[in-house]
N, C-alpha and C positions, 0 to 999 in steps of 0.2 A: 588704954586697956580696960579701965573701970567702966567706961561707956560701952565698950564692946561686951563686957560681961553682963550688962543689963539686957542685952539681946541674945544671950546665950541660949535660952529656951527656944527662941525662934529658929536659931541656926541649927540646933540639935534636931528639932522636928523636921526642918527642911532636909537635913542630911538623912533622916530616917525615911522620909518620903522618897528621896532619890534612891536609896537602897532598896525600897520596895518595888521599884519598877522592874528591874531584872527578875526578881522573884515572881512577880505577877505574870510577866511575859513568858516565863518558863512554863507556866501552866495554862496559858491562854493560846489557843490555836488561831493563827492568823491565816486567812485565805485571800485569794485574789480572783476567784471564779466569777466571770462576767455574768453568769446566770443569776446571781443574787440581785442584779439590777434589771432583770427582766420580769414582766408580770407572770403570775402563776398560771394564768390561762393564756395559752399561746396557740397560734395557728400551726398547722403541720409545717408550713414553710419556715416559720420562726424556730420551731423545734429542730428542724433539719439544719438550718443555718447555724444554730448554736452548737450542734454536734460537730459540724464541719470546722467551726472556729476552734473547738477543742482538739479534734483528731484529724481534720482533713489534710489531704496532701498539699494543698496550696499554702497552708499555714506553716508547713515544715520545710518549704523550699528556700534554699539560699543560692543565689546566682552570682558568680564572680567573673570579672573581666580583668585580664592582665595586659597592660599596654606600656608603651614607652621604651620598647627595645625591638631589634629585628625579629622577624617571625621565627627564625630558628631558635633564638634565645627564649622567646615567649613560649615556644613549644616545650623547651626543657623545663622552664619554670612550671608550666601547666602539669607536666608529668610528675615533677617532684612534689608539688602541692597535693595533687590527687592521691599519690601514693601515701603521703603522710596522713591525709584525712582518712583514707581507707584503714590505715593501721590504728587510728585513734579509737575506733569502736563506737564513736558517737553518731555515725552516719549509716543509714540503711542503704543509701545509694550514693555513689560518687561517679559522675560521668563527665568525661572530657573528650570523647571521640575515640579513645583507646579502649579496646575490649578489656573488661575487667571481670573475668569469670574463672573460677577454679576448675581443676580437671574433673572432679567428681560431678559437678553440676553440668559441665560441658558434655560429659559422656551421657548423662541422663537426657539432656535436651537434644543431643545429636540422635539418640535412639528414637526420640519422639518427633523428629524434625518434620516429618511429612504430615503429622496430625496437627502440629502447632503452627506451621508456617503458612501464611496465606499465599505464598509463592508456589506452593506445591499443588498446582492445578493440573487437570488432565492435559491441557495444551503444552505443559512443560515436558511431557513424555512422548510427544509425537516424534516421528523420525526427523523432520526438518529442525525441530527445536533441539533435539539431541545432537544433530550434526553441528549446529551453531555453538552449543556449549562445549563440545569436544574441540572444535577449532579454537575457541577462546582459551580453553585449558592448555592447548598446545602452545599458544602464543605466551601465555602466562608462565609456563615452565621455562621459558627462555628469558624471563625478566627477574627483577629483584623480588617478586612475589613468589618465587619458586618454593621456598620452604613451607609457606602457608598452603600452597596448592598441593604439594606432595602429601601434606597432612590430611587435607579434606577433599581435594579435587577428585581423586579416584573413587572415594566412597560416596561422594555427594557431588557429582558433576553438574547437577542442575542448580546448585548453590542454595538449596532450601535452608540449610542451617545458617549460613552467613546472612541470608535475607531475613531470617527470623531475628537475629541479633540486631541487624540494621533497623528493622521495624520497631524495635523497642527503644531506639534512641532518636535523636533529632537529626540524624545524618541527612535525611531527605530534605531538610530545610536549612541546614547549616553547612557551609563549606568546610572542608578539612585541608590542613596544610601541615606538613611534617608529622602527620599521624594524629593530630588533635584538632578540635573544633577551632576555627579561626574566622573571625568576622573582619570586616573592612577596618582599616586603621593602621597596622593590623592590631587585632585584639583577640587574645586567646580566651576561650569561654569554658567555664566549669559549672556544672549543675550538681547540687548536692541536696539530699533529703535527710533531715535529722531523724533520729529514732524518737526523740522526745516530742511531746505534744506541742502544738503551736502556742498554747497559753502558758506553757512552762517557760516564763521569761528568763529565769536563771539559766536553764539549759540552752535556750536559744542564744543568749549572750555568750555562753561558753563556746557554742558552736561557731559564732562569728569570730570569737577570739582565736579559735583553732585555725581558722583560715589565715589570720594575720601571723600567727606563730609559724605555720607551715611556710608561708611566703618568705618570712624573714630567714628561716632556716635554709631556704633554697639559694641564699646568697644572690639576690637580684642585683643586676648591674645598676650603676647610677642612672637615674631617670625612669627606671621601671617602677610601676605602681600598681597596686591592687585596688580594684573597684569591687564593692560588695553590696548586694541588696537582698531584701527578704525580711521576714518577720524578726529574725534575730537581730538584724541591723537596725530595724525600726525600734525594737525594744532597747537596744543599746543607745541609739540616738535620743530616744525619749528620756531614758534614765539619765543620760548625760545632761540633757537640757534642763530637766527638773532639778537635778543635783546642783548644777551651776546656778540656777535661779534661786533655789532655796538657800544655798550657801551664801550667796551675795546678800540676799534680802535679810537672812538671819543675822549676819554679821553687822551690816549697816544699821538695820532697825534696832538691834540690841544696843549698839553704841548711841544711837540717837535717843532711844527711849531712856537709856541709863543717864545720859546727859540731861535730859529734860527732868526726869524724876529727881536727880541730884540737885538741879537748880531749884525745882519747886519745893522739895522737902528737905533740902540741905543735908541729905544723908544717903549713902549708897545702900543702906539697910532697906530702903523702900523697895528695891528690887526683890529682896528676899520676902518682904511682906506680900508683894503681888504674886510671887511664885507659889506660896503655900496653897491658896484656894485653887489655883490652876492645877497643881499637882494632885490635890485631893479630888478635884473634879475629873481629871483624866483617869486616875485609878478607879474611881467609882464607875465611870463609864465602861472601862474595860471589864471589870468584874461583873457588872450587871448584865451586859450584853452577852458575855461568855456563858453566864449562868442560864440565860433565857434561850439563846440560840445554839449553844454548844461550840461556837467559834465566833471570831470577830473578823469581819471583812476589812481588808486594808484600806479601801476607800472610805468605809464608815469611820475608821479610826482617823484618817487624815482630815476628812470633812468635819467630823465631830470635834476634833481638837481646834479646828479653825473656828467653829461655832462657839466653842468655849472661850473664844476671845472676849465674849460678853462678860465672863466672870472676872476678867482683869479689872473691870470697873468697880467691882464690889469692895475690895480693900481700899481703893482710892477714895470711894465715897465714904467709907468708914473713917479714914484718917482725916480727910479734908473737912468733913462736916462737924468735927468736934468743936463745941463752943468753948470759949474761955472759962476756965475753972471747972470744966466737965471732965470726968474720967472717961476713958475709952469704953469701959463697960456700959456707962450711962449712955454714951453716944450710940453704942450698938443696940441698946434697948429702945432708944428714941427712934432710930431710923428703921428698926426691924419691920414695923408694919408696912412701910413703903417698899423696903427691899423684898419682903416676903411676897407682896402683891406683884412686884415686877418679876420675881422668879416664877411664881405660880402661873402668871399670865404667859410668860415665855415658854414654860413647859407645856401649857395648854395648847399653844400654837404648834408644838412639835408632836404632841401625842397622836393627832390624826394620821401622821405618817405611818404609825403602827398598823393601821387598817388599809394602807394603800395598795396592798397586793404585791408590793415589791419588797422582797426580803432585805435587800440592801438598804433601801430607804427606811424600812422599819428599824433596822439596826442603827442607822444614822440618827433617827429621831430618838430612839431609846438611849443611845450613847450621850447625846447632847442633853436630854432631859435629866438623866441620872447625874451627869457632870455638873449641870447648873445647880441642881439641888444640893449636891455635895459641896460645891463652892460657896453657895449662899450659907449653908449651915456652918461651914468652917469659918466664914467671915463673922457670923453672928456669935459663935460660941468659942472657937479656937483662938482666933487672932487676939481678942481682948485679953485672953489669959496668957498669951505669949509676949505681949508688948507692955512696956511701961504704961502706967495709968495715964500719963500725959501724952502718950502717942509719940508722934514725930512733929517737929516744927514745920509749919507750912508758910511759904512766902505768899503774901497777899497779892491779889490781882491788881494791875494798874487801875487806879481809881476811875480814870476817864473811860477805859474800856468797860469796866463793870457798870457804870452809870448808863453808858450808851446801850448796853445789852438789856439792862433792866427797863429802859424806856421803849423797847421794841413792841410791847403790847399795844402801844398807841397806833401801830401800823397794821393792826389785825385785819381790818376790812380791806384795805388795798391788797394785802397779801392773799386773802381769801379770793378776791377777784382775779388775781394773777393765777392762782391755782385753777380756778374755773376756766380761764382762757387756755391754760396748758391742757386741761382735760378735753376741751372742745377741739383743740388743734390735733391732739393725738387721735381722737375719734374720727375726725375728718380725714386724716392721713392713713388711717388703718392701724396705727400703733406700730411698735417696733417689730421687725421681721424675726421670725423664728428660724434658727439654724436647722437645716434638713440634711446637710451633708456631714457624714461622720468624720470626713477628712478635716473639717473645720475644728474638730475637737482634738486633733492629733498634734503633739508637740514636735513631730518629725518635720524638719525643714523641707520646704518645697523642692529644693535642689535634690535632696535624697529621693523623694518620691518620683521626680522626673528621671533620675538615673535608673530607678527600678523599672519604669516603663520602657526605657531604652534597652536595657539588658534583656528584659522579657521578650521584647520584639526580636532581638538578634538571635536569642537561643530558641525561640519558638515555644516558650512556656505556655501552658494553658491559660486561656482568658478567664480570670477568676471573677469577672463581673457577673457571671451567670453560672449556676450549677444546675445539673439535671440528675435525677435518680429514678430508678425503678426497683421494685421489690419482688421477691419470690418466696415461696414456702421453703425452698432449700437453695443451696448454691447453684445447682443446675438450672433451676427455674429462673434465678436472678441473672445468670449468664445468658440464657436464651432471650430473656426480655431485653438485656443490654444489646445483644446482637441485632434484634429486630428494631429497637429504637435507633441504633446507630445507622442502620441501613436507610431508614426513613429520613433521618436528619441530614445525612450526607447527600441523599437524593434531592433534598430541597434546594441545594446550592447556597444556603445561607451561611455555611461555614466551610472553611478549607480543610479542617481536620477535626478529629474527635479522639480524646484519650478516654478509654473505657476498658474494663477488666478483660473482656474477651479479646482485646488486642494482645494480651499476654497469655491468657489461658482460655482458649475457646471452650464453648460448652461441649459436653460429652457427645451430644448429637452432631455438632459440627465436626468434631474430631473423627467420629466414625464415618461421616459422610465424605470427608476428605480421603480417608483411607480406602473407602469403598470405590471411589472414583479413580483410583490408580489402576494402571493396566496389570493384568495378571503376570506371573513370572515368565511364562513362555512368550507372551506377546512382547513384554519389555525386552527380553533377551534378543528376540528377532529384530526389533527396532534398533537396539543398540549395535548389533552386528552390522546392520545396514548403514547406520550412521557413521561407524568408524571405518567404513570401506575406503581404502586409499590413505588412511592416516596411520602414522607410525606407532600405533598402540598394539601391545600384545593382546591376544585373545582373552587372556585371564586378567588383564589389567583392571577390569571393572567388576571383578568378582565381589569385592566389598560392597559395591553399589547394589548388585543384585541381591546379595545376602542381607543388606540393610533393608531393602524393600520387603523381603520376606519376613524379617523380624518385625517390621512396622505393622504388618498385618496381624501378628500374633499378640502384640503388646496391648494391654487394656488402656483405655484413655486415661490421661492424667486428670486428677481432681485436686481441689485445694488441700485435701487430706494427705496427698502424696508429695507435698512440696518441702518436707523436712530436709531432703537432700538437695534442694534447689533454693538456697537463701536469696540469691539475686532475684529470681522469679518471684519468690514469696514476698520480698520487699517491694517489688514493683506492683504486685497484686494487692497487697494488704490495704493501702489507702483507698482503693477503688472497689473492693469487695469485702464486706464484713458481715458477721452474724450479729443480729439484734435480737432482743427478747421475743419478738413476734415473727421472726423470719430472717431473710438475708436481704441486704441492700447493695445494689450496684450503682456506682457513681459515674457520671459521664461529664467530662470537662471539654467544652467546645474550644476549638482553636481557630483563630482568624475569623471572627464573626464579621460577616459582610453586611448582614441585614438582620437586626434584632427582631423586627416585625415578622419577617419571613420565618425566623427560627421559632418564634412564639406560635405562629400559625401551624408549623409542622409539628411542634411539640403537642399542640392541642389535639392532633389526630391520633396520638399514641395512647392507648388505654393504660392507666396507672402511672404515667410519667409525671413526676413532680418537678416543676421548673421554679427555681428561686432566682429572682433578680436581686442580687445582693444590695445594690444601691437602693432600690425601691423598698426592700425589706428593712434595711437599717434606718431609712428615713421614716418608715412607718413605726418602727420601735422607738425612735427618738421622739416622734410626734406623740406617741402614746405616753411616753414617760413625761413629757412636758405637760400634756393635758392632765395626766393624773396628778402631777405636782401642783398645778393650778387649782384643780378641783379640791384637793385636800387642803391646799393653802387657804381657800375660801372657807372651808369648814373650820380650820384652826382660827381664822380671823373672827368668825362668829363667836367661837368660844372665848377668845380673848376679850371681845367686846362685852360679853355677858359678865366676865370676871371684873373688868374695869368698872362696869356699871354698878356691880354689887359692892366693890371696894371703895369707889369714889363718888357714888351717886350718879344719876343719869347725866347731869350737866358735866361733871368732872370726867366721867368715862367717855362721853362724846368728844370732849375737848382733846383728850389724849389720843383717842382713836383717830380724830381728824389730823392730828400732828403726824401720826404714823402713816395714815393714808396719803397725806400730802407729801411726805418724804419719799414714799414709794413711787408716787406719781411723778415727782420731779426727777427721781433717779432714772426711771425708765424713759421719761421724756428726753433726758440728757443722753442716755444710751442711744435712743433713736436718732437724735441730732448728730451724734458722733458716728453714725453708720454701723453700730454694733448689732450683730445678729444674736438674738437671745438664745442661750443654751441652758441646759439643766444646771450648769455652774452658776449662771447669773441668778437663777431662781433659788438655788441653795444659798447663795450669798444674801439674797433678799430676806431669808429667814434670820440670818445673823443681824442684818440691818434692822429688822423689825424688833429684835430683842434689845439691841443697843438703843434704838430710838425710843422704846418704851421706858427704859431706864432714865433717859434724858428728860422725857416729858413728865414722868412721875416725880422725879426729884426736883425739877425746876418748879413744877406746879405746886408742890407741897410748901414752897417757900412764899407763896403768894400772900398768905395772911400774916407773915412774920415781918419783923422789922427789916430795915435796909441791910444791916450787918448780917443777919441770918440769911437773907436772900443772896447777898454777895457771896457768902460762904458756900451756899448750895450751888450757886452758879460757878464758883471757882472749882468745886469738886467735879462738876460735869465737864467744864472746860479741860481739866486735867485728863479726864477719861477720853474726851474727844481727841486731844492732841496725841496721846499714846496710840490711839486707834489709827489716826491718820499717818503717823510716822511708820507704822507697820504696813497698813494696807495701801497707803499711797505708793510705797515702793513695789508692792505686789503688782500694781496696775502697770508698771513699766516692764514686767516680765514678758517673754515671748511664749511661755508655756500657757496654753489656752485656759486651763483651770485656774492658774494663779492670776493671770491677767484679768479674767472675768470676775473673779472673786474680789481682787483688789480694787478694780475700777468701780464695781457696783457699791462696795462698802464705802469707798472713799467719797464718792458723790453723795451717797445716801446719808452718811454720818454728818456731813456738813449741812445737808438739807434738814435732817432731823433735829440737829441742834438749833439752827436758826428758827425753825418752826416751833420747837418747844419753847423757845424764848418769846416768840411772837404771840403764841396762843396761850401762854401762861396767864392765870388770873392776875389782875392788877393788885398791887399791894393793898391790903385791907379788904379785898373781896373774899368771899367764901370759896373754898375749894370743893 
């Protein structure tokens, strides 16, 4: 108990720092907008793609398949799930092949059926065509479809209204069975579109959960299962994968690091000692970034805290470097020049990110810079005041290992020759490959992505690899442009279909043209009388048909402003037609692309059509991000070199810079040998590696002029830092989540390389630093 009371100030401060986190987070706005990690100057294609990622129809789609039971049972489950989803209010559209439209909207659309339906052509009202539909109506009245035909058949014998509803769905491409969409297997299919934006991962996860809840509530028989794909599922899979990896790594690494620190320092209090600078640094990063940017991006917080792994070394260096008979305050004063130089150089390497043009990278750099400064200051001034003067006991290194490492400078020239060979080999082979496919960055398992492709193919969902759009000064102009573009693209034969806003709401000009092409009242009445000759229909049976035709001529065309009473139509139209600050935009989604080259060629002939190849555009954005990171990394490296030269002299600065450069060279050489494709995650981890490697080189080199005992002490401090880093990041390298795997593997290889090079390139004892 007495021993514990000696550390009471440390524990109290740590508790206060822990209590400060929820208070700070309550006032700090966390965001996850992907636009923070895109450059400020972007092409029209990139701007359009970003908007679609936020608001587009493709990002809101969820596609479900139900299988594992007879078709009749699957149809029951499909109807039950669709009804529950409809009632939840989370979905703008739920479609499974069963008409889902309320009476008020049905009445509105029925009144405008001839203006809206592409089936209402002049050929549909010729005498032979009318004869055929009347005979079909007569046969239908003797079948199970009699209730539906009595409701619509006499008022709309040409079937314009039902053709309109069918045209809005995928019925032309999906077979129906028991009144719902059914694919081979059998597999019942449901298509839903969420109201929430695609980037609202929380809402997308809730939407995915709503499917599973509705399926469970429908009491599926044994063997029946729900298959689900879409952004919400991807978000859930990604979150699950990341949570599982982080939970496992956090637990195991905590236990391993705690065990090592307990063995090395003979006290669990060392965990609290390490935690104080880390907590101060994290709080400093949060406060500074929020003050400068007005919010903190979630990725900047995550990566920033990873990069603050460097500051875990600071308290270890303080405690382990204490000489016999020296108080901890004296140790802090003695190592402060080296620690200060290491911190300033690390911050200098991060500062150029502020000018990168990527708000997210600027936040990451500022977070890490502020955090490192806070951690260094707390190590220098706070920890010595919280700990006993004698610090903590430190177990010495095994003597043989210490002497072996201290003799490594004798191998300097062979090691330098080896580094030169690695550099030549990498230059001859072109270096490591850069990742260009955004799918490589996704933690979503490949099986889930394959299922998404299968379900999209079965339900006929739009091909989201390519987006097209046209603009207009107003909604009418945008709809006309969409109609003209659709006609050209379909005529090219490059696609099998096209989802576009005029499919649901034709332009005013098209609606008027359709109405004008209809036969006048007298002509239609005469043709109808001739067509029903010999059929058992009363003369007045089709009065609603003739009256509806007359009403259609008097009604004004429907416009987007009139859709308040038509929520289903409005929901289908909204993702494809929207008002922007400088006009209106219509989106066109190709279906069944047969020939991308032919589609591009046809699109090039359409004035004002914007075509976005999502794969090519994301590859360009990734390439731009990596190029920017490399460019500013070089600027940061130059600043670090200048600082090291000023702090340690030209020879000392070059020696440390060579150790850093060699560690980076070996790291990327190893990544190339392992077949790793370099992503922005590897490059971000390289910043952490550079900071860690600089600490190692500085503290090992400063012991070169000291006696063997002091050199062994400094070496032991660095080894402790390295082991704790490897125990954490080595586990990360085993994760399946790309960001965690890339970070862990890069740091793990780099830390080992940096340590060995720091030992090898350190000045021999007795030499000047």
